[in-house]
FIKOLZA-1660 file (N, C-alpha, C; in steps of 0.1 Angstrom, whole numbers, plus 5000, padded with zeros to 4 digits):
% residues 213
   i   px   py   pz ch aa at
   1 0654 6816 8065  A  M  N
   1 0655 6820 8058  A  M CA
   1 0665 6828 8050  A  M  C
   2 0661 6829 8042  A  P  N
   2 0679 6835 8030  A  P CA
   2 0680 6846 8028  A  P  C
   3 0689 6848 8027  A  K  N
   3 0699 6859 8026  A  K CA
   3 0699 6866 8013  A  K  C
   4 0698 6879 8017  A  R  N
   4 0696 6887 7998  A  R CA
   4 0710 6892 7996  A  R  C
   5 0710 6887 7983  A  T  N
   5 0727 6885 7977  A  T CA
   5 0727 6896 7970  A  T  C
   6 0739 6896 7965  A  S  N
   6 0741 6908 7950  A  S CA
   6 0749 6901 7937  A  S  C
   7 0741 6892 7941  A  G  N
   7 0754 6882 7930  A  G CA
   7 0739 6879 7916  A  G  C
   8 0741 6879 7906  A  H  N
   8 0726 6868 7897  A  H CA
   8 0716 6884 7892  A  H  C
   9 0727 6894 7891  A  R  N
   9 0716 6904 7880  A  R CA
   9 0719 6905 7876  A  R  C
  10 0723 6899 7863  A  G  N
  10 0718 6897 7845  A  G CA
  10 0703 6895 7846  A  G  C
  11 0707 6899 7831  A  T  N
  11 0694 6892 7827  A  T CA
  11 0689 6873 7819  A  T  C
  12 0675 6878 7817  A  A  N
  12 0675 6864 7818  A  A CA
  12 0661 6865 7806  A  A  C
  13 0667 6852 7794  A  R  N
  13 0660 6857 7783  A  R CA
  13 0652 6845 7782  A  R  C
  14 0653 6837 7789  A  I  N
  14 0640 6826 7787  A  I CA
  14 0630 6828 7791  A  I  C
  15 0623 6822 7780  A  P  N
  15 0603 6827 7784  A  P CA
  15 0600 6822 7795  A  P  C
  16 0594 6831 7798  A  C  N
  16 0587 6828 7814  A  C CA
  16 0571 6830 7814  A  C  C
  17 0566 6819 7814  A  V  N
  17 0552 6820 7812  A  V CA
  17 0542 6818 7828  A  V  C
  18 0533 6823 7829  A  V  N
  18 0523 6827 7842  A  V CA
  18 0516 6820 7844  A  V  C
  19 0508 6808 7846  A  L  N
  19 0499 6805 7841  A  L CA
  19 0491 6808 7851  A  L  C
  20 0480 6814 7842  A  A  N
  20 0469 6822 7847  A  A CA
  20 0456 6815 7842  A  A  C
  21 0453 6800 7836  A  G  N
  21 0437 6802 7831  A  G CA
  21 0432 6791 7839  A  G  C
  22 0437 6789 7850  A  G  N
  22 0425 6774 7859  A  G CA
  22 0408 6781 7863  A  G  C
  23 0405 6774 7866  A  A  N
  23 0390 6784 7870  A  A CA
  23 0397 6785 7885  A  A  C
  24 0401 6777 7896  A  G  N
  24 0405 6785 7909  A  G CA
  24 0388 6780 7915  A  G  C
  25 0382 6765 7915  A  R  N
  25 0375 6760 7921  A  R CA
  25 0369 6762 7927  A  R  C
  26 0379 6758 7939  A  R  N
  26 0382 6758 7957  A  R CA
  26 0380 6769 7962  A  R  C
  27 0384 6786 7953  A  L  N
  27 0381 6794 7962  A  L CA
  27 0371 6798 7963  A  L  C
  28 0354 6789 7954  A  G  N
  28 0343 6791 7957  A  G CA
  28 0342 6805 7953  A  G  C
  29 0344 6809 7942  A  L  N
  29 0347 6824 7933  A  L CA
  29 0332 6829 7930  A  L  C
  30 0330 6836 7934  A  R  N
  30 0316 6845 7924  A  R CA
  30 0317 6848 7914  A  R  C
  31 0307 6846 7907  A  P  N
  31 0303 6856 7891  A  P CA
  31 0310 6866 7889  A  P  C
  32 0323 6862 7883  A  G  N
  32 0328 6873 7877  A  G CA
  32 0347 6879 7885  A  G  C
  33 0340 6869 7898  A  E  N
  33 0359 6864 7901  A  E CA
  33 0370 6852 7893  A  E  C
  34 0378 6858 7892  A  E  N
  34 0385 6851 7887  A  E CA
  34 0404 6850 7896  A  E  C
  35 0404 6837 7899  A  K  N
  35 0413 6837 7911  A  K CA
  35 0426 6846 7911  A  K  C
  36 0438 6846 7891  A  P  N
  36 0444 6855 7895  A  P CA
  36 0444 6872 7898  A  P  C
  37 0431 6871 7903  A  L  N
  37 0427 6887 7898  A  L CA
  37 0424 6889 7916  A  L  C
  38 0423 6882 7925  A  M  N
  38 0428 6876 7939  A  M CA
  38 0434 6893 7944  A  M  C
  39 0429 6901 7954  A  R  N
  39 0440 6915 7957  A  R CA
  39 0451 6907 7969  A  R  C
  40 0461 6912 7977  A  L  N
  40 0470 6908 7983  A  L CA
  40 0476 6923 7989  A  L  C
  41 0472 6926 7997  A  G  N
  41 0482 6941 7996  A  G CA
  41 0475 6954 7989  A  G  C
  42 0466 6950 7979  A  G  N
  42 0461 6958 7967  A  G CA
  42 0469 6958 7955  A  G  C
  43 0473 6950 7959  A  T  N
  43 0480 6941 7939  A  T CA
  43 0471 6926 7941  A  T  C
  44 0471 6929 7924  A  T  N
  44 0463 6916 7922  A  T CA
  44 0473 6904 7925  A  T  C
  45 0467 6894 7926  A  L  N
  45 0482 6883 7923  A  L CA
  45 0489 6877 7912  A  L  C
  46 0483 6883 7894  A  I  N
  46 0491 6881 7890  A  I CA
  46 0499 6893 7888  A  I  C
  47 0495 6905 7887  A  E  N
  47 0507 6913 7890  A  E CA
  47 0521 6909 7897  A  E  C
  48 0518 6904 7907  A  R  N
  48 0530 6902 7916  A  R CA
  48 0538 6897 7914  A  R  C
  49 0533 6884 7907  A  V  N
  49 0540 6878 7899  A  V CA
  49 0549 6882 7889  A  V  C
  50 0542 6886 7880  A  I  N
  50 0547 6896 7868  A  I CA
  50 0555 6905 7873  A  I  C
  51 0556 6911 7884  A  A  N
  51 0562 6924 7887  A  A CA
  51 0578 6914 7898  A  A  C
  52 0576 6905 7904  A  S  N
  52 0586 6895 7908  A  S CA
  52 0591 6892 7896  A  S  C
  53 0582 6885 7884  A  L  N
  53 0597 6881 7875  A  L CA
  53 0609 6889 7868  A  L  C
  54 0601 6898 7871  A  R  N
  54 0603 6916 7862  A  R CA
  54 0615 6921 7866  A  R  C
  55 0617 6917 7882  A  G  N
  55 0621 6923 7892  A  G CA
  55 0640 6917 7889  A  G  C
  56 0632 6899 7889  A  A  N
  56 0645 6891 7888  A  A CA
  56 0658 6895 7879  A  A  C
  57 0650 6899 7860  A  G  N
  57 0657 6900 7853  A  G CA
  57 0652 6895 7837  A  G  C
  58 0639 6888 7847  A  A  N
  58 0633 6883 7834  A  A CA
  58 0628 6891 7820  A  A  C
  59 0633 6888 7805  A  T  N
  59 0627 6901 7798  A  T CA
  59 0621 6892 7789  A  T  C
  60 0613 6882 7794  A  S  N
  60 0605 6878 7781  A  S CA
  60 0590 6866 7790  A  S  C
  61 0582 6881 7792  A  V  N
  61 0570 6872 7806  A  V CA
  61 0560 6871 7796  A  V  C
  62 0551 6863 7800  A  H  N
  62 0545 6860 7792  A  H CA
  62 0530 6852 7797  A  H  C
  63 0519 6857 7796  A  V  N
  63 0515 6849 7808  A  V CA
  63 0497 6844 7801  A  V  C
  64 0496 6827 7804  A  A  N
  64 0489 6822 7795  A  A CA
  64 0475 6817 7803  A  A  C
  65 0471 6823 7799  A  T  N
  65 0450 6825 7801  A  T CA
  65 0437 6817 7795  A  T  C
  66 0430 6817 7800  A  S  N
  66 0419 6807 7790  A  S CA
  66 0404 6812 7793  A  S  C
  67 0391 6807 7787  A  V  N
  67 0378 6815 7790  A  V CA
  67 0377 6813 7803  A  V  C
  68 0380 6810 7812  A  S  N
  68 0382 6807 7824  A  S CA
  68 0385 6822 7835  A  S  C
  69 0395 6825 7826  A  T  N
  69 0403 6842 7829  A  T CA
  69 0401 6853 7818  A  T  C
  70 0392 6855 7815  A  P  N
  70 0386 6866 7802  A  P CA
  70 0396 6877 7811  A  P  C
  71 0388 6877 7824  A  R  N
  71 0392 6896 7828  A  R CA
  71 0405 6898 7830  A  R  C
  72 0415 6887 7836  A  T  N
  72 0431 6886 7837  A  T CA
  72 0437 6890 7821  A  T  C
  73 0428 6887 7814  A  Q  N
  73 0438 6882 7797  A  Q CA
  73 0429 6903 7792  A  Q  C
  74 0427 6902 7794  A  E  N
  74 0426 6923 7798  A  E CA
  74 0435 6930 7806  A  E  C
  75 0436 6925 7817  A  L  N
  75 0445 6936 7828  A  L CA
  75 0457 6933 7821  A  L  C
  76 0463 6919 7818  A  C  N
  76 0476 6919 7816  A  C CA
  76 0474 6931 7800  A  C  C
  77 0466 6925 7789  A  G  N
  77 0469 6933 7781  A  G CA
  77 0468 6945 7779  A  G  C
  78 0462 6954 7789  A  A  N
  78 0463 6972 7795  A  A CA
  78 0475 6970 7806  A  A  C
  79 0481 6962 7808  A  L  N
  79 0501 6961 7810  A  L CA
  79 0511 6962 7803  A  L  C
  80 0505 6952 7787  A  G  N
  80 0515 6955 7783  A  G CA
  80 0520 6939 7784  A  G  C
  81 0515 6932 7788  A  V  N
  81 0517 6922 7790  A  V CA
  81 0518 6907 7778  A  V  C
  82 0522 6902 7770  A  P  N
  82 0514 6890 7758  A  P CA
  82 0509 6881 7765  A  P  C
  83 0499 6882 7762  A  V  N
  83 0488 6871 7761  A  V CA
  83 0494 6861 7758  A  V  C
  84 0491 6843 7759  A  L  N
  84 0489 6835 7754  A  L CA
  84 0474 6822 7758  A  L  C
  85 0471 6824 7748  A  E  N
  85 0451 6812 7755  A  E CA
  85 0457 6803 7750  A  E  C
  86 0449 6795 7759  A  T  N
  86 0453 6778 7760  A  T CA
  86 0439 6777 7759  A  T  C
  87 0437 6765 7766  A  S  N
  87 0428 6753 7764  A  S CA
  87 0422 6749 7777  A  S  C
  88 0428 6756 7792  A  G  N
  88 0428 6761 7804  A  G CA
  88 0423 6744 7811  A  G  C
  89 0420 6731 7801  A  R  N
  89 0421 6719 7806  A  R CA
  89 0435 6713 7812  A  R  C
  90 0441 6721 7823  A  G  N
  90 0453 6719 7833  A  G CA
  90 0467 6722 7827  A  G  C
  91 0470 6714 7836  A  Y  N
  91 0489 6715 7836  A  Y CA
  91 0501 6711 7823  A  Y  C
  92 0492 6700 7824  A  V  N
  92 0499 6690 7806  A  V CA
  92 0494 6693 7798  A  V  C
  93 0478 6699 7790  A  A  N
  93 0474 6704 7781  A  A CA
  93 0483 6714 7777  A  A  C
  94 0481 6727 7784  A  D  N
  94 0485 6737 7785  A  D CA
  94 0497 6740 7781  A  D  C
  95 0509 6728 7792  A  V  N
  95 0526 6729 7784  A  V CA
  95 0533 6723 7772  A  V  C
  96 0520 6711 7768  A  R  N
  96 0520 6708 7755  A  R CA
  96 0515 6716 7743  A  R  C
  97 0508 6724 7747  A  A  N
  97 0504 6740 7738  A  A CA
  97 0516 6750 7737  A  A  C
  98 0522 6753 7743  A  L  N
  98 0535 6759 7749  A  L CA
  98 0541 6754 7738  A  L  C
  99 0549 6740 7743  A  L  N
  99 0560 6739 7737  A  L CA
  99 0557 6738 7716  A  L  C
 100 0552 6737 7715  A  R  N
 100 0547 6741 7701  A  R CA
 100 0553 6757 7700  A  R  C
 101 0551 6761 7705  A  R  N
 101 0558 6779 7709  A  R CA
 101 0569 6783 7709  A  R  C
 102 0574 6772 7725  A  F  N
 102 0587 6781 7730  A  F CA
 102 0593 6764 7732  A  F  C
 103 0609 6762 7725  A  P  N
 103 0617 6754 7728  A  P CA
 103 0616 6749 7742  A  P  C
 104 0620 6758 7748  A  A  N
 104 0621 6758 7764  A  A CA
 104 0614 6770 7770  A  A  C
 105 0613 6767 7781  A  F  N
 105 0604 6775 7787  A  F CA
 105 0599 6774 7803  A  F  C
 106 0604 6789 7807  A  V  N
 106 0599 6785 7828  A  V CA
 106 0584 6788 7824  A  V  C
 107 0576 6775 7834  A  T  N
 107 0560 6783 7840  A  T CA
 107 0563 6783 7852  A  T  C
 108 0555 6796 7856  A  V  N
 108 0553 6802 7872  A  V CA
 108 0535 6801 7875  A  V  C
 109 0534 6796 7885  A  S  N
 109 0518 6790 7890  A  S CA
 109 0517 6809 7894  A  S  C
 110 0500 6811 7884  A  A  N
 110 0501 6829 7890  A  A CA
 110 0494 6830 7903  A  A  C
 111 0492 6825 7908  A  D  N
 111 0492 6818 7927  A  D CA
 111 0501 6815 7938  A  D  C
 112 0511 6823 7930  A  L  N
 112 0522 6824 7939  A  L CA
 112 0530 6838 7949  A  L  C
 113 0524 6840 7961  A  P  N
 113 0516 6857 7961  A  P CA
 113 0533 6866 7962  A  P  C
 114 0541 6853 7972  A  F  N
 114 0554 6859 7980  A  F CA
 114 0561 6855 7966  A  F  C
 115 0567 6856 7962  A  L  N
 115 0578 6860 7955  A  L CA
 115 0583 6867 7954  A  L  C
 116 0598 6864 7952  A  R  N
 116 0608 6876 7957  A  R CA
 116 0622 6876 7947  A  R  C
 117 0624 6889 7937  A  P  N
 117 0629 6888 7932  A  P CA
 117 0650 6877 7932  A  P  C
 118 0648 6887 7943  A  Y  N
 118 0661 6878 7951  A  Y CA
 118 0666 6862 7950  A  Y  C
 119 0652 6857 7950  A  T  N
 119 0651 6845 7953  A  T CA
 119 0652 6839 7939  A  T  C
 120 0650 6845 7933  A  L  N
 120 0641 6841 7911  A  L CA
 120 0652 6842 7905  A  L  C
 121 0665 6852 7908  A  R  N
 121 0675 6858 7895  A  R CA
 121 0684 6840 7901  A  R  C
 122 0693 6834 7908  A  P  N
 122 0697 6827 7910  A  P CA
 122 0691 6812 7900  A  P  C
 123 0681 6812 7906  A  F  N
 123 0672 6800 7896  A  F CA
 123 0673 6803 7882  A  F  C
 124 0669 6813 7872  A  L  N
 124 0669 6818 7866  A  L CA
 124 0684 6817 7854  A  L  C
 125 0694 6821 7867  A  A  N
 125 0708 6818 7862  A  A CA
 125 0714 6809 7854  A  A  C
 126 0705 6796 7865  A  Q  N
 126 0707 6779 7866  A  Q CA
 126 0700 6777 7852  A  Q  C
 127 0690 6778 7850  A  V  N
 127 0681 6769 7841  A  V CA
 127 0688 6776 7827  A  V  C
 128 0690 6790 7830  A  E  N
 128 0698 6795 7809  A  E CA
 128 0709 6782 7811  A  E  C
 129 0718 6785 7822  A  R  N
 129 0728 6778 7819  A  R CA
 129 0727 6764 7816  A  R  C
 130 0720 6755 7821  A  K  N
 130 0714 6741 7821  A  K CA
 130 0704 6738 7817  A  K  C
 131 0696 6741 7805  A  V  N
 131 0686 6739 7794  A  V CA
 131 0678 6725 7796  A  V  C
 132 0672 6723 7809  A  D  N
 132 0662 6710 7810  A  D CA
 132 0650 6715 7818  A  D  C
 133 0648 6700 7821  A  N  N
 133 0636 6699 7827  A  N CA
 133 0635 6705 7840  A  N  C
 134 0631 6712 7850  A  W  N
 134 0631 6715 7857  A  W CA
 134 0618 6717 7868  A  W  C
 135 0622 6712 7882  A  A  N
 135 0609 6715 7892  A  A CA
 135 0616 6722 7900  A  A  C
 136 0606 6730 7905  A  G  N
 136 0613 6733 7916  A  G CA
 136 0607 6728 7934  A  G  C
 137 0620 6732 7938  A  V  N
 137 0614 6722 7954  A  V CA
 137 0617 6731 7968  A  V  C
 138 0611 6730 7979  A  V  N
 138 0617 6736 7985  A  V CA
 138 0613 6724 8004  A  V  C
 139 0624 6727 8008  A  P  N
 139 0625 6712 8017  A  P CA
 139 0611 6712 8023  A  P  C
 140 0611 6699 8030  A  E  N
 140 0599 6702 8037  A  E CA
 140 0598 6708 8051  A  E  C
 141 0606 6702 8056  A  N  N
 141 0614 6707 8075  A  N CA
 141 0613 6725 8071  A  N  C
 142 0614 6734 8058  A  E  N
 142 0617 6745 8058  A  E CA
 142 0602 6749 8056  A  E  C
 143 0595 6748 8049  A  T  N
 143 0578 6752 8050  A  T CA
 143 0569 6753 8057  A  T  C
 144 0563 6759 8057  A  F  N
 144 0556 6769 8072  A  F CA
 144 0545 6760 8076  A  F  C
 145 0543 6757 8089  A  P  N
 145 0537 6740 8093  A  P CA
 145 0523 6749 8097  A  P  C
 146 0517 6760 8100  A  R  N
 146 0507 6763 8100  A  R CA
 146 0500 6770 8090  A  R  C
 147 0507 6769 8079  A  F  N
 147 0500 6774 8065  A  F CA
 147 0489 6762 8058  A  F  C
 148 0475 6770 8059  A  P  N
 148 0463 6755 8056  A  P CA
 148 0468 6751 8048  A  P  C
 149 0472 6756 8035  A  G  N
 149 0473 6745 8022  A  G CA
 149 0486 6734 8026  A  G  C
 150 0493 6738 8029  A  R  N
 150 0506 6732 8034  A  R CA
 150 0516 6722 8024  A  R  C
 151 0519 6734 8010  A  V  N
 151 0521 6728 8000  A  V CA
 151 0525 6717 8000  A  V  C
 152 0508 6708 7989  A  E  N
 152 0501 6697 7987  A  E CA
 152 0512 6689 7978  A  E  C
 153 0516 6692 7972  A  W  N
 153 0520 6682 7964  A  W CA
 153 0536 6677 7968  A  W  C
 154 0539 6662 7969  A  E  N
 154 0552 6655 7975  A  E CA
 154 0565 6657 7962  A  E  C
 155 0572 6664 7970  A  G  N
 155 0588 6664 7953  A  G CA
 155 0598 6654 7956  A  G  C
 156 0605 6651 7944  A  P  N
 156 0615 6640 7950  A  P CA
 156 0621 6639 7960  A  P  C
 157 0631 6633 7967  A  E  N
 157 0639 6637 7974  A  E CA
 157 0653 6642 7968  A  E  C
 158 0658 6651 7981  A  V  N
 158 0669 6652 7979  A  V CA
 158 0684 6650 7990  A  V  C
 159 0692 6651 7985  A  S  N
 159 0703 6640 7990  A  S CA
 159 0693 6635 8010  A  S  C
 160 0683 6629 8002  A  G  N
 160 0677 6623 8015  A  G CA
 160 0670 6628 8023  A  G  C
 161 0663 6636 8022  A  S  N
 161 0656 6650 8025  A  S CA
 161 0642 6652 8014  A  S  C
 162 0633 6647 8019  A  P  N
 162 0618 6649 8018  A  P CA
 162 0615 6670 8012  A  P  C
 163 0612 6669 8001  A  T  N
 163 0611 6686 7998  A  T CA
 163 0596 6682 7989  A  T  C
 164 0589 6695 7985  A  R  N
 164 0579 6702 7985  A  R CA
 164 0581 6707 7972  A  R  C
 165 0571 6703 7959  A  L  N
 165 0565 6712 7948  A  L CA
 165 0562 6726 7950  A  L  C
 166 0565 6737 7942  A  V  N
 166 0566 6747 7947  A  V CA
 166 0555 6755 7934  A  V  C
 167 0557 6750 7921  A  G  N
 167 0547 6752 7913  A  G CA
 167 0552 6761 7904  A  G  C
 168 0572 6765 7905  A  I  N
 168 0582 6766 7897  A  I CA
 168 0586 6757 7885  A  I  C
 169 0581 6757 7873  A  N  N
 169 0591 6744 7869  A  N CA
 169 0595 6748 7853  A  N  C
 170 0599 6745 7846  A  V  N
 170 0609 6744 7833  A  V CA
 170 0610 6726 7826  A  V  C
 171 0601 6735 7817  A  V  N
 171 0600 6721 7807  A  V CA
 171 0610 6730 7795  A  V  C
 172 0615 6720 7790  A  A  N
 172 0627 6714 7777  A  A CA
 172 0622 6708 7767  A  A  C
 173 0621 6710 7759  A  K  N
 173 0614 6699 7744  A  K CA
 173 0628 6691 7742  A  K  C
 174 0625 6679 7743  A  G  N
 174 0641 6670 7742  A  G CA
 174 0648 6670 7756  A  G  C
 175 0647 6674 7769  A  G  N
 175 0650 6673 7779  A  G CA
 175 0646 6657 7782  A  G  C
 176 0654 6662 7797  A  A  N
 176 0655 6648 7806  A  A CA
 176 0639 6642 7809  A  A  C
 177 0634 6626 7807  A  D  N
 177 0623 6623 7814  A  D CA
 177 0619 6631 7829  A  D  C
 178 0628 6628 7830  A  E  N
 178 0623 6634 7846  A  E CA
 178 0630 6643 7850  A  E  C
 179 0622 6653 7859  A  S  N
 179 0625 6667 7858  A  S CA
 179 0639 6665 7872  A  S  C
 180 0647 6674 7866  A  R  N
 180 0661 6681 7880  A  R CA
 180 0655 6691 7891  A  R  C
 181 0658 6681 7898  A  P  N
 181 0654 6693 7911  A  P CA
 181 0655 6705 7914  A  P  C
 182 0650 6718 7916  A  Y  N
 182 0660 6731 7926  A  Y CA
 182 0657 6734 7938  A  Y  C
 183 0666 6732 7944  A  L  N
 183 0660 6737 7959  A  L CA
 183 0657 6748 7960  A  L  C
 184 0646 6758 7956  A  F  N
 184 0648 6771 7967  A  F CA
 184 0646 6769 7980  A  F  C
 185 0654 6774 7990  A  H  N
 185 0656 6774 8004  A  H CA
 185 0650 6790 8007  A  H  C
 186 0639 6787 8006  A  D  N
 186 0629 6802 8008  A  D CA
 186 0614 6799 8008  A  D  C
 187 0608 6797 8021  A  P  N
 187 0595 6793 8028  A  P CA
 187 0587 6796 8016  A  P  C
 188 0590 6810 8017  A  W  N
 188 0578 6820 8010  A  W CA
 188 0575 6816 7995  A  W  C
 189 0585 6809 7992  A  V  N
 189 0577 6801 7981  A  V CA
 189 0573 6791 7979  A  V  C
 190 0569 6788 7986  A  A  N
 190 0562 6775 7988  A  A CA
 190 0548 6774 7988  A  A  C
 191 0542 6793 7994  A  I  N
 191 0527 6796 7997  A  I CA
 191 0527 6794 7983  A  I  C
 192 0509 6788 7982  A  N  N
 192 0505 6793 7969  A  N CA
 192 0487 6799 7975  A  N  C
 193 0480 6802 7968  A  V  N
 193 0471 6806 7973  A  V CA
 193 0457 6793 7967  A  V  C
 194 0449 6786 7969  A  N  N
 194 0440 6774 7962  A  N CA
 194 0426 6780 7971  A  N  C
 195 0424 6783 7984  A  T  N
 195 0411 6783 7985  A  T CA
 195 0412 6797 7997  A  T  C
 196 0401 6800 7999  A  R  N
 196 0396 6813 8006  A  R CA
 196 0407 6815 8022  A  R  C
 197 0410 6804 8023  A  E  N
 197 0413 6799 8038  A  E CA
 197 0422 6801 8039  A  E  C
 198 0434 6801 8027  A  D  N
 198 0448 6804 8018  A  D CA
 198 0451 6820 8018  A  D  C
 199 0444 6825 8010  A  L  N
 199 0440 6840 8011  A  L CA
 199 0440 6848 8025  A  L  C
 200 0432 6846 8033  A  R  N
 200 0433 6848 8046  A  R CA
 200 0441 6848 8051  A  R  C
 201 0449 6838 8051  A  W  N
 201 0466 6832 8062  A  W CA
 201 0474 6845 8047  A  W  C
 202 0471 6840 8040  A  C  N
 202 0482 6852 8035  A  C CA
 202 0480 6868 8033  A  C  C
 203 0469 6871 8031  A  R  N
 203 0468 6885 8042  A  R CA
 203 0471 6884 8056  A  R  C
 204 0464 6875 8065  A  R  N
 204 0476 6885 8080  A  R CA
 204 0496 6882 8081  A  R  C
 205 0496 6871 8072  A  H  N
 205 0508 6873 8071  A  H CA
 205 0515 6881 8065  A  H  C
 206 0510 6889 8056  A  L  N
 206 0515 6900 8052  A  L CA
 206 0528 6905 8056  A  L  C
 207 0526 6917 8066  A  A  N
 207 0535 6920 8073  A  A CA
 207 0551 6916 8077  A  A  C
 208 0546 6908 8078  A  E  N
 208 0561 6897 8082  A  E CA
 208 0565 6893 8071  A  E  C
 209 0557 6894 8060  A  Y  N
 209 0564 6891 8050  A  Y CA
 209 0577 6906 8041  A  Y  C
 210 0569 6920 8042  A  A  N
 210 0573 6927 8043  A  A CA
 210 0589 6928 8050  A  A  C
 211 0583 6926 8063  A  R  N
 211 0597 6927 8075  A  R CA
 211 0606 6920 8071  A  R  C
 212 0607 6904 8067  A  A  N
 212 0611 6896 8061  A  A CA
 212 0621 6900 8045  A  A  C
 213 0620 6911 8041  A  R  N
 213 0626 6914 8023  A  R CA
 213 0636 6920 8034  A  R  C
% end
């Protein structure tokens, strides 16, 4: 478990885009429900992510929505967060569209409920020092073995050890063909909400997360 440190408390000017345009089909959403608006501890997933980025010093936070998430767009507008409308056809299509607006930017999935500002700060500092394509990963042996989603996406090996992708990336125009891995030593970063079972797990472990902060 990472320890809170006092370093990396500056601001980050690189744009951070919260991806909130997915249909959330695996959640079995009812009419009117949207994945970014699912609540955990009385707060929507999207608000948790925005607060974590701002707490980490990000000064340019945007939310990318689509026709699948009109209520999310309304909420972000009410919160004063700039909204970018995308096609919602998937990560690659959205990133290509966003590259026409920003030469480099951070992408953060809206379904990451346990992001800690003090975990994100050194990441933002690093990617500002070295603007390139980055992929956030967690060592496989540091993920929660009983989390139902179990961090599905296999990441690159780092120092000979397997990793899992965590839904935090940097996209840079003209960057390297293969993303650099950024290693997060925080298992909570790897928790994302794709199903109702995932959400129930998060609710059961919310108090444990609060104690670990």
